[in-house]
mmCIF file as Biopython writes it, N, C-alpha, C and O atoms, coordinates in Angstrom:
data_model
#
loop_
_atom_site.group_PDB
_atom_site.id
_atom_site.type_symbol
_atom_site.label_atom_id
_atom_site.label_alt_id
_atom_site.label_comp_id
_atom_site.label_asym_id
_atom_site.label_entity_id
_atom_site.label_seq_id
_atom_site.pdbx_PDB_ins_code
_atom_site.Cartn_x
_atom_site.Cartn_y
_atom_site.Cartn_z
_atom_site.occupancy
_atom_site.B_iso_or_equiv
_atom_site.auth_seq_id
_atom_site.auth_asym_id
_atom_site.pdbx_PDB_model_num
ATOM 1   N N  . MET A ? 1  ? -13.891 7.109   -23.202 1.0 0.0 1  A 1 
ATOM 2   C CA . MET A ? 1  ? -13.055 5.953   -22.958 1.0 0.0 1  A 1 
ATOM 3   C C  . MET A ? 1  ? -12.733 5.236   -24.261 1.0 0.0 1  A 1 
ATOM 4   O O  . MET A ? 1  ? -11.624 4.731   -24.438 1.0 0.0 1  A 1 
ATOM 5   N N  . GLU A ? 2  ? -13.696 5.189   -25.171 1.0 0.0 2  A 1 
ATOM 6   C CA . GLU A ? 2  ? -13.433 4.502   -26.443 1.0 0.0 2  A 1 
ATOM 7   C C  . GLU A ? 2  ? -12.329 5.206   -27.226 1.0 0.0 2  A 1 
ATOM 8   O O  . GLU A ? 2  ? -11.499 4.554   -27.860 1.0 0.0 2  A 1 
ATOM 9   N N  . MET A ? 3  ? -12.318 6.541   -27.182 1.0 0.0 3  A 1 
ATOM 10  C CA . MET A ? 3  ? -11.273 7.285   -27.879 1.0 0.0 3  A 1 
ATOM 11  C C  . MET A ? 3  ? -9.900  6.978   -27.267 1.0 0.0 3  A 1 
ATOM 12  O O  . MET A ? 3  ? -8.926  6.793   -27.996 1.0 0.0 3  A 1 
ATOM 13  N N  . LEU A ? 4  ? -9.823  6.924   -25.955 1.0 0.0 4  A 1 
ATOM 14  C CA . LEU A ? 4  ? -8.556  6.596   -25.303 1.0 0.0 4  A 1 
ATOM 15  C C  . LEU A ? 4  ? -8.113  5.180   -25.638 1.0 0.0 4  A 1 
ATOM 16  O O  . LEU A ? 4  ? -6.929  4.943   -25.878 1.0 0.0 4  A 1 
ATOM 17  N N  . ARG A ? 5  ? -9.046  4.237   -25.659 1.0 0.0 5  A 1 
ATOM 18  C CA . ARG A ? 5  ? -8.711  2.854   -26.012 1.0 0.0 5  A 1 
ATOM 19  C C  . ARG A ? 5  ? -8.197  2.780   -27.451 1.0 0.0 5  A 1 
ATOM 20  O O  . ARG A ? 5  ? -7.246  2.050   -27.732 1.0 0.0 5  A 1 
ATOM 21  N N  . ALA A ? 6  ? -8.815  3.529   -28.359 1.0 0.0 6  A 1 
ATOM 22  C CA . ALA A ? 6  ? -8.381  3.541   -29.759 1.0 0.0 6  A 1 
ATOM 23  C C  . ALA A ? 6  ? -6.958  4.080   -29.878 1.0 0.0 6  A 1 
ATOM 24  O O  . ALA A ? 6  ? -6.153  3.540   -30.637 1.0 0.0 6  A 1 
ATOM 25  N N  . ILE A ? 7  ? -6.643  5.133   -29.139 1.0 0.0 7  A 1 
ATOM 26  C CA . ILE A ? 7  ? -5.279  5.672   -29.148 1.0 0.0 7  A 1 
ATOM 27  C C  . ILE A ? 7  ? -4.305  4.610   -28.658 1.0 0.0 7  A 1 
ATOM 28  O O  . ILE A ? 7  ? -3.239  4.419   -29.244 1.0 0.0 7  A 1 
ATOM 29  N N  . HIS A ? 8  ? -4.669  3.927   -27.594 1.0 0.0 8  A 1 
ATOM 30  C CA . HIS A ? 8  ? -3.811  2.872   -27.040 1.0 0.0 8  A 1 
ATOM 31  C C  . HIS A ? 8  ? -3.580  1.768   -28.069 1.0 0.0 8  A 1 
ATOM 32  O O  . HIS A ? 8  ? -2.442  1.353   -28.287 1.0 0.0 8  A 1 
ATOM 33  N N  . GLU A ? 9  ? -4.640  1.297   -28.697 1.0 0.0 9  A 1 
ATOM 34  C CA . GLU A ? 9  ? -4.532  0.164   -29.616 1.0 0.0 9  A 1 
ATOM 35  C C  . GLU A ? 9  ? -3.874  0.547   -30.936 1.0 0.0 9  A 1 
ATOM 36  O O  . GLU A ? 9  ? -3.018  -0.190  -31.426 1.0 0.0 9  A 1 
ATOM 37  N N  . LYS A ? 10 ? -4.251  1.679   -31.522 1.0 0.0 10 A 1 
ATOM 38  C CA . LYS A ? 10 ? -3.753  2.058   -32.849 1.0 0.0 10 A 1 
ATOM 39  C C  . LYS A ? 10 ? -2.360  2.661   -32.805 1.0 0.0 10 A 1 
ATOM 40  O O  . LYS A ? 10 ? -1.572  2.470   -33.732 1.0 0.0 10 A 1 
ATOM 41  N N  . MET A ? 11 ? -2.047  3.390   -31.737 1.0 0.0 11 A 1 
ATOM 42  C CA . MET A ? 11 ? -0.773  4.097   -31.676 1.0 0.0 11 A 1 
ATOM 43  C C  . MET A ? 11 ? 0.212   3.451   -30.713 1.0 0.0 11 A 1 
ATOM 44  O O  . MET A ? 11 ? 1.371   3.860   -30.635 1.0 0.0 11 A 1 
ATOM 45  N N  . GLY A ? 12 ? -0.247  2.440   -29.978 1.0 0.0 12 A 1 
ATOM 46  C CA . GLY A ? 12 ? 0.643   1.743   -29.057 1.0 0.0 12 A 1 
ATOM 47  C C  . GLY A ? 12 ? 1.085   2.589   -27.870 1.0 0.0 12 A 1 
ATOM 48  O O  . GLY A ? 12 ? 2.162   2.370   -27.315 1.0 0.0 12 A 1 
ATOM 49  N N  . LYS A ? 13 ? 0.269   3.541   -27.485 1.0 0.0 13 A 1 
ATOM 50  C CA . LYS A ? 13 ? 0.612   4.425   -26.370 1.0 0.0 13 A 1 
ATOM 51  C C  . LYS A ? 13 ? 0.119   3.842   -25.053 1.0 0.0 13 A 1 
ATOM 52  O O  . LYS A ? 13 ? -0.943  3.223   -24.991 1.0 0.0 13 A 1 
ATOM 53  N N  . THR A ? 14 ? 0.898   4.046   -24.011 1.0 0.0 14 A 1 
ATOM 54  C CA . THR A ? 14 ? 0.510   3.627   -22.671 1.0 0.0 14 A 1 
ATOM 55  C C  . THR A ? 14 ? -0.350  4.706   -22.041 1.0 0.0 14 A 1 
ATOM 56  O O  . THR A ? 14 ? -0.031  5.892   -22.132 1.0 0.0 14 A 1 
ATOM 57  N N  . LEU A ? 15 ? -1.431  4.306   -21.407 1.0 0.0 15 A 1 
ATOM 58  C CA . LEU A ? 15 ? -2.314  5.240   -20.718 1.0 0.0 15 A 1 
ATOM 59  C C  . LEU A ? 15 ? -2.336  4.907   -19.236 1.0 0.0 15 A 1 
ATOM 60  O O  . LEU A ? 15 ? -2.413  3.740   -18.853 1.0 0.0 15 A 1 
ATOM 61  N N  . VAL A ? 16 ? -2.269  5.925   -18.418 1.0 0.0 16 A 1 
ATOM 62  C CA . VAL A ? 16 ? -2.413  5.761   -16.977 1.0 0.0 16 A 1 
ATOM 63  C C  . VAL A ? 16 ? -3.651  6.548   -16.579 1.0 0.0 16 A 1 
ATOM 64  O O  . VAL A ? 16 ? -3.710  7.763   -16.764 1.0 0.0 16 A 1 
ATOM 65  N N  . ILE A ? 17 ? -4.638  5.852   -16.033 1.0 0.0 17 A 1 
ATOM 66  C CA . ILE A ? 17 ? -5.896  6.481   -15.641 1.0 0.0 17 A 1 
ATOM 67  C C  . ILE A ? 17 ? -6.122  6.193   -14.166 1.0 0.0 17 A 1 
ATOM 68  O O  . ILE A ? 17 ? -6.063  5.044   -13.729 1.0 0.0 17 A 1 
ATOM 69  N N  . ILE A ? 18 ? -6.380  7.237   -13.413 1.0 0.0 18 A 1 
ATOM 70  C CA . ILE A ? 18 ? -6.684  7.082   -11.992 1.0 0.0 18 A 1 
ATOM 71  C C  . ILE A ? 18 ? -8.185  7.282   -11.828 1.0 0.0 18 A 1 
ATOM 72  O O  . ILE A ? 18 ? -8.726  8.304   -12.250 1.0 0.0 18 A 1 
ATOM 73  N N  . THR A ? 19 ? -8.864  6.301   -11.212 1.0 0.0 19 A 1 
ATOM 74  C CA . THR A ? 19 ? -10.316 6.376   -11.097 1.0 0.0 19 A 1 
ATOM 75  C C  . THR A ? 19 ? -10.806 5.657   -9.847  1.0 0.0 19 A 1 
ATOM 76  O O  . THR A ? 19 ? -10.129 4.789   -9.295  1.0 0.0 19 A 1 
ATOM 77  N N  . HIS A ? 20 ? -11.987 6.042   -9.423  1.0 0.0 20 A 1 
ATOM 78  C CA . HIS A ? 20 ? -12.694 5.326   -8.360  1.0 0.0 20 A 1 
ATOM 79  C C  . HIS A ? 20 ? -13.872 4.562   -8.952  1.0 0.0 20 A 1 
ATOM 80  O O  . HIS A ? 20 ? -14.629 3.922   -8.221  1.0 0.0 20 A 1 
ATOM 81  N N  . ASP A ? 21 ? -14.031 4.625   -10.269 1.0 0.0 21 A 1 
ATOM 82  C CA . ASP A ? 21 ? -15.159 4.009   -10.968 1.0 0.0 21 A 1 
ATOM 83  C C  . ASP A ? 21 ? -14.771 2.595   -11.404 1.0 0.0 21 A 1 
ATOM 84  O O  . ASP A ? 21 ? -13.906 2.433   -12.265 1.0 0.0 21 A 1 
ATOM 85  N N  . ASN A ? 22 ? -15.392 1.582   -10.827 1.0 0.0 22 A 1 
ATOM 86  C CA . ASN A ? 22 ? -15.055 0.192   -11.152 1.0 0.0 22 A 1 
ATOM 87  C C  . ASN A ? 22 ? -15.346 -0.156  -12.604 1.0 0.0 22 A 1 
ATOM 88  O O  . ASN A ? 22 ? -14.699 -1.042  -13.162 1.0 0.0 22 A 1 
ATOM 89  N N  . ARG A ? 23 ? -16.305 0.524   -13.229 1.0 0.0 23 A 1 
ATOM 90  C CA . ARG A ? 23 ? -16.582 0.262   -14.651 1.0 0.0 23 A 1 
ATOM 91  C C  . ARG A ? 23 ? -15.400 0.682   -15.507 1.0 0.0 23 A 1 
ATOM 92  O O  . ARG A ? 23 ? -15.020 -0.029  -16.437 1.0 0.0 23 A 1 
ATOM 93  N N  . VAL A ? 24 ? -14.822 1.822   -15.201 1.0 0.0 24 A 1 
ATOM 94  C CA . VAL A ? 24 ? -13.649 2.299   -15.935 1.0 0.0 24 A 1 
ATOM 95  C C  . VAL A ? 24 ? -12.458 1.396   -15.632 1.0 0.0 24 A 1 
ATOM 96  O O  . VAL A ? 24 ? -11.742 0.992   -16.548 1.0 0.0 24 A 1 
ATOM 97  N N  . ALA A ? 25 ? -12.242 1.079   -14.376 1.0 0.0 25 A 1 
ATOM 98  C CA . ALA A ? 25 ? -11.118 0.222   -13.988 1.0 0.0 25 A 1 
ATOM 99  C C  . ALA A ? 25 ? -11.218 -1.151  -14.643 1.0 0.0 25 A 1 
ATOM 100 O O  . ALA A ? 25 ? -10.197 -1.764  -14.957 1.0 0.0 25 A 1 
ATOM 101 N N  . GLY A ? 26 ? -12.435 -1.636  -14.850 1.0 0.0 26 A 1 
ATOM 102 C CA . GLY A ? 26 ? -12.638 -2.944  -15.464 1.0 0.0 26 A 1 
ATOM 103 C C  . GLY A ? 26 ? -12.183 -3.028  -16.907 1.0 0.0 26 A 1 
ATOM 104 O O  . GLY A ? 26 ? -12.022 -4.126  -17.438 1.0 0.0 26 A 1 
ATOM 105 N N  . MET A ? 27 ? -11.974 -1.889  -17.552 1.0 0.0 27 A 1 
ATOM 106 C CA . MET A ? 27 ? -11.509 -1.863  -18.944 1.0 0.0 27 A 1 
ATOM 107 C C  . MET A ? 27 ? -9.993  -1.986  -19.049 1.0 0.0 27 A 1 
ATOM 108 O O  . MET A ? 27 ? -9.459  -2.154  -20.145 1.0 0.0 27 A 1 
ATOM 109 N N  . ALA A ? 28 ? -9.307  -1.904  -17.930 1.0 0.0 28 A 1 
ATOM 110 C CA . ALA A ? 28 ? -7.844  -1.865  -17.930 1.0 0.0 28 A 1 
ATOM 111 C C  . ALA A ? 28 ? -7.227  -3.236  -18.171 1.0 0.0 28 A 1 
ATOM 112 O O  . ALA A ? 28 ? -7.788  -4.264  -17.792 1.0 0.0 28 A 1 
ATOM 113 N N  . ASP A ? 29 ? -6.059  -3.227  -18.810 1.0 0.0 29 A 1 
ATOM 114 C CA . ASP A ? 29 ? -5.285  -4.459  -18.967 1.0 0.0 29 A 1 
ATOM 115 C C  . ASP A ? 29 ? -4.682  -4.875  -17.625 1.0 0.0 29 A 1 
ATOM 116 O O  . ASP A ? 29 ? -4.581  -6.062  -17.316 1.0 0.0 29 A 1 
ATOM 117 N N  . ARG A ? 30 ? -4.285  -3.879  -16.838 1.0 0.0 30 A 1 
ATOM 118 C CA . ARG A ? 30 ? -3.717  -4.124  -15.507 1.0 0.0 30 A 1 
ATOM 119 C C  . ARG A ? 30 ? -4.341  -3.132  -14.545 1.0 0.0 30 A 1 
ATOM 120 O O  . ARG A ? 30 ? -4.604  -1.986  -14.908 1.0 0.0 30 A 1 
ATOM 121 N N  . ARG A ? 31 ? -4.579  -3.579  -13.306 1.0 0.0 31 A 1 
ATOM 122 C CA . ARG A ? 31 ? -5.155  -2.705  -12.277 1.0 0.0 31 A 1 
ATOM 123 C C  . ARG A ? 31 ? -4.307  -2.775  -11.022 1.0 0.0 31 A 1 
ATOM 124 O O  . ARG A ? 31 ? -3.787  -3.828  -10.653 1.0 0.0 31 A 1 
ATOM 125 N N  . PHE A ? 32 ? -4.183  -1.632  -10.382 1.0 0.0 32 A 1 
ATOM 126 C CA . PHE A ? 32 ? -3.413  -1.526  -9.148  1.0 0.0 32 A 1 
ATOM 127 C C  . PHE A ? 32 ? -4.260  -0.843  -8.097  1.0 0.0 32 A 1 
ATOM 128 O O  . PHE A ? 32 ? -5.196  -0.110  -8.416  1.0 0.0 32 A 1 
ATOM 129 N N  . SER A ? 33 ? -3.932  -1.084  -6.856  1.0 0.0 33 A 1 
ATOM 130 C CA . SER A ? 33 ? -4.620  -0.453  -5.735  1.0 0.0 33 A 1 
ATOM 131 C C  . SER A ? 33 ? -3.567  0.027   -4.746  1.0 0.0 33 A 1 
ATOM 132 O O  . SER A ? 33 ? -2.522  -0.603  -4.582  1.0 0.0 33 A 1 
ATOM 133 N N  . ILE A ? 34 ? -3.852  1.150   -4.088  1.0 0.0 34 A 1 
ATOM 134 C CA . ILE A ? 34 ? -2.978  1.640   -3.026  1.0 0.0 34 A 1 
ATOM 135 C C  . ILE A ? 34 ? -3.744  1.526   -1.715  1.0 0.0 34 A 1 
ATOM 136 O O  . ILE A ? 34 ? -4.788  2.153   -1.535  1.0 0.0 34 A 1 
ATOM 137 N N  . VAL A ? 35 ? -3.213  0.721   -0.806  1.0 0.0 35 A 1 
ATOM 138 C CA . VAL A ? 35 ? -3.816  0.544   0.516   1.0 0.0 35 A 1 
ATOM 139 C C  . VAL A ? 35 ? -2.723  0.763   1.548   1.0 0.0 35 A 1 
ATOM 140 O O  . VAL A ? 35 ? -1.683  0.106   1.508   1.0 0.0 35 A 1 
ATOM 141 N N  . ASP A ? 36 ? -2.954  1.675   2.462   1.0 0.0 36 A 1 
ATOM 142 C CA . ASP A ? 36 ? -1.974  2.004   3.506   1.0 0.0 36 A 1 
ATOM 143 C C  . ASP A ? 36 ? -0.609  2.343   2.912   1.0 0.0 36 A 1 
ATOM 144 O O  . ASP A ? 36 ? 0.426   1.989   3.477   1.0 0.0 36 A 1 
ATOM 145 N N  . GLY A ? 37 ? -0.612  3.036   1.761   1.0 0.0 37 A 1 
ATOM 146 C CA . GLY A ? 37 ? 0.624   3.473   1.131   1.0 0.0 37 A 1 
ATOM 147 C C  . GLY A ? 37 ? 1.355   2.412   0.339   1.0 0.0 37 A 1 
ATOM 148 O O  . GLY A ? 37 ? 2.462   2.664   -0.137  1.0 0.0 37 A 1 
ATOM 149 N N  . VAL A ? 38 ? 0.773   1.229   0.180   1.0 0.0 38 A 1 
ATOM 150 C CA . VAL A ? 38 ? 1.418   0.133   -0.545  1.0 0.0 38 A 1 
ATOM 151 C C  . VAL A ? 38 ? 0.700   -0.088  -1.873  1.0 0.0 38 A 1 
ATOM 152 O O  . VAL A ? 38 ? -0.511  -0.308  -1.904  1.0 0.0 38 A 1 
ATOM 153 N N  . LEU A ? 39 ? 1.461   -0.027  -2.975  1.0 0.0 39 A 1 
ATOM 154 C CA . LEU A ? 39 ? 0.918   -0.253  -4.315  1.0 0.0 39 A 1 
ATOM 155 C C  . LEU A ? 39 ? 0.910   -1.751  -4.604  1.0 0.0 39 A 1 
ATOM 156 O O  . LEU A ? 39 ? 1.941   -2.415  -4.498  1.0 0.0 39 A 1 
ATOM 157 N N  . THR A ? 40 ? -0.260  -2.279  -4.969  1.0 0.0 40 A 1 
ATOM 158 C CA . THR A ? 40 ? -0.416  -3.710  -5.210  1.0 0.0 40 A 1 
ATOM 159 C C  . THR A ? 40 ? -1.186  -3.929  -6.498  1.0 0.0 40 A 1 
ATOM 160 O O  . THR A ? 40 ? -2.202  -3.275  -6.733  1.0 0.0 40 A 1 
ATOM 161 N N  . GLU A ? 41 ? -0.709  -4.853  -7.344  1.0 0.0 41 A 1 
ATOM 162 C CA . GLU A ? 41 ? -1.459  -5.196  -8.552  1.0 0.0 41 A 1 
ATOM 163 C C  . GLU A ? 41 ? -2.639  -6.069  -8.149  1.0 0.0 41 A 1 
ATOM 164 O O  . GLU A ? 41 ? -2.478  -7.039  -7.409  1.0 0.0 41 A 1 
ATOM 165 N N  . VAL A ? 42 ? -3.831  -5.720  -8.641  1.0 0.0 42 A 1 
ATOM 166 C CA . VAL A ? 42 ? -5.034  -6.453  -8.254  1.0 0.0 42 A 1 
ATOM 167 C C  . VAL A ? 42 ? -5.716  -7.119  -9.440  1.0 0.0 42 A 1 
ATOM 168 O O  . VAL A ? 42 ? -6.785  -7.707  -9.274  1.0 0.0 42 A 1 
ATOM 169 N N  . GLY A ? 43 ? -5.137  -7.045  -10.621 1.0 0.0 43 A 1 
ATOM 170 C CA . GLY A ? 43 ? -5.720  -7.756  -11.754 1.0 0.0 43 A 1 
ATOM 171 C C  . GLY A ? 43 ? -5.886  -6.893  -12.976 1.0 0.0 43 A 1 
ATOM 172 O O  . GLY A ? 43 ? -5.290  -5.822  -13.102 1.0 0.0 43 A 1 
ATOM 173 N N  . GLY A ? 44 ? -6.712  -7.388  -13.874 1.0 0.0 44 A 1 
ATOM 174 C CA . GLY A ? 44 ? -6.993  -6.711  -15.132 1.0 0.0 44 A 1 
ATOM 175 C C  . GLY A ? 44 ? -8.060  -7.462  -15.871 1.0 0.0 44 A 1 
ATOM 176 O O  . GLY A ? 44 ? -8.836  -8.216  -15.284 1.0 0.0 44 A 1 
ATOM 177 N N  . ARG A ? 45 ? -8.093  -7.251  -17.170 1.0 0.0 45 A 1 
ATOM 178 C CA . ARG A ? 45 ? -9.117  -7.918  -17.977 1.0 0.0 45 A 1 
ATOM 179 C C  . ARG A ? 45 ? -8.824  -9.376  -18.143 1.0 0.0 45 A 1 
ATOM 180 O O  . ARG A ? 45 ? -9.587  -10.089 -18.795 1.0 0.0 45 A 1 
#
């Protein structure tokens, strides 16, 4: 995860990570959830 964060910060690249791990999701600038087929923003750091 640190390597991916470094790529994001140093190179300005957007990363899309799909996870069920709340620790990983907690590192995101923005978080989304899909419930009953509806995509909803649920927060970020």
